[in-house]
C-alpha positions as CSV (number, residue, x, y, z in Angstrom):
1,M,101.3,147.8,75.9
2,G,98.4,145.6,75.2
3,R,96.9,142.6,77.1
4,L,98.6,139.8,77.6
5,F,96.8,136.3,76.4
6,V,98.3,133.0,78.0
7,V,97.4,129.8,76.7
8,N,96.6,127.3,79.0
9,L,97.5,123.8,77.8
10,E,95.7,120.7,79.1
11,G,97.2,117.1,79.6
12,K,100.9,116.5,80.8
13,I,102.3,120.4,80.6
14,Y,106.2,121.6,81.0
15,S,105.7,124.7,82.7
16,C,108.0,127.6,83.6
17,R,109.9,126.8,87.1
18,H,109.3,130.2,88.2
19,C,106.2,131.5,87.7
20,R,104.3,128.1,86.5
21,T,103.2,129.6,83.1
22,H,102.5,126.6,80.6
23,L,105.3,126.2,78.0
24,A,104.4,123.0,76.3
25,L,103.0,119.3,76.1
26,C,104.8,116.0,76.8
27,E,103.3,115.2,73.5
28,D,105.1,117.7,71.6
29,I,108.5,116.4,72.4
30,A,110.6,115.8,69.3
31,S,113.6,114.6,71.4
32,K,115.1,114.0,75.1
33,S,118.7,113.9,73.9
34,F,119.7,117.6,73.7
35,H,122.2,119.1,76.4
36,C,122.4,122.7,77.4
37,R,124.8,124.6,79.7
38,H,122.8,123.5,82.7
39,G,122.3,119.5,81.7
40,K,119.2,118.1,79.9
41,A,117.1,119.9,77.4
42,Y,114.2,118.7,75.3
43,L,113.2,119.9,71.8
44,F,109.9,120.4,70.9
45,N,107.8,120.5,68.2
46,K,105.4,123.4,69.5
47,V,105.6,125.7,72.5
48,V,103.4,128.5,73.6
49,N,103.3,131.3,75.9
50,V,107.2,132.6,74.9
51,S,108.7,135.6,73.6
52,I,111.4,135.2,70.9
53,G,114.6,137.3,71.2
54,E,117.0,138.4,68.7
55,K,118.5,135.9,66.1
56,E,122.3,135.4,66.3
57,E,124.4,132.6,64.9
58,R,125.6,130.1,67.2
59,M,128.6,127.1,66.7
60,M,127.1,124.1,68.6
61,I,128.0,120.7,68.8
62,T,125.9,119.7,65.9
63,G,127.4,122.9,63.7
64,L,126.4,126.4,62.8
65,H,122.9,127.4,63.7
66,T,120.8,130.7,63.5
67,V,118.9,130.3,67.0
68,A,117.2,133.2,69.0
69,D,116.6,132.7,72.6
70,I,113.0,132.3,74.5
71,F,111.5,133.6,77.4
72,C,108.4,132.6,79.5
73,V,105.9,135.3,78.8
74,G,105.0,135.2,82.5
75,C,108.1,136.4,84.0
76,G,110.4,137.1,81.5
77,S,112.8,134.3,82.3
78,I,115.1,132.7,79.7
79,V,113.7,129.2,79.3
80,G,115.6,127.9,75.9
81,W,115.9,128.7,72.5
82,T,114.5,128.1,69.2
83,Y,116.0,127.0,65.9
84,E,115.8,129.5,62.9
85,T,118.1,127.7,60.8
86,A,120.2,125.3,60.4
87,H,123.3,125.5,58.3
88,E,123.9,121.6,58.1
89,K,121.9,119.7,56.2
90,T,121.4,116.9,58.4
91,Q,120.5,119.1,61.0
92,K,117.7,121.2,59.0
93,Y,114.8,118.5,61.1
94,K,115.7,121.5,63.6
95,E,114.5,124.4,62.1
96,G,111.2,125.7,63.6
97,K,111.6,124.0,66.7
98,S,112.4,125.0,70.3
99,V,114.4,123.7,72.9
100,L,113.2,124.2,76.7
101,E,116.2,123.7,79.1
102,R,115.0,121.1,82.0
103,Y,116.8,123.1,84.4
104,K,114.7,126.1,83.9
105,V,111.3,124.2,83.5
106,S,108.9,122.2,85.8
107,G,107.9,118.6,84.3
108,P,104.5,117.4,84.0
109,D,104.5,116.0,87.7
110,G,105.8,119.1,88.9
111,S,109.3,118.1,89.3
112,N,112.2,120.4,88.6
113,Y,115.5,119.1,87.1
114,W,118.6,120.0,88.7
115,H,121.7,120.1,87.0
116,S,125.0,118.2,88.5
117,H,128.1,119.7,88.9
118,G,129.5,117.7,86.1
119,A,127.0,119.0,83.5
120,H,127.8,120.0,80.0
121,I,129.6,123.2,79.3
122,G,130.2,124.8,76.0
123,G,127.9,125.3,72.9
124,S,124.4,123.5,73.4
125,D,123.0,121.3,71.3
126,A,122.0,117.5,70.6
127,D,124.2,114.9,71.5
128,D,122.6,112.5,68.7
129,A,125.0,114.2,66.0
């Protein structure tokens, strides 16, 4: 295996809640109106220090999407997913963007998001559809 190079970001950073590896900048948030099984999730224009899993078709609240789970390169924890293809025309803006689940990342101030027992269950997606 090769050497692991980790990108260190500067500014307001979202990081892996397990190992604190930097994942994204606050300024790269495209939307905060997404939901996942554990509660809130944010759509980012750019994420770093993730590996991408296998592509799969998932039916979400806003329709069928081709997505791949993303994993922290520091510890291997799943931190969200990336949109490869949106099959609905109105959802094309998601393509190439990634979602980080707030339950799995620490915020810029070091805070963790804890889901409530009434968290959304089912297909993960935006609630702005």
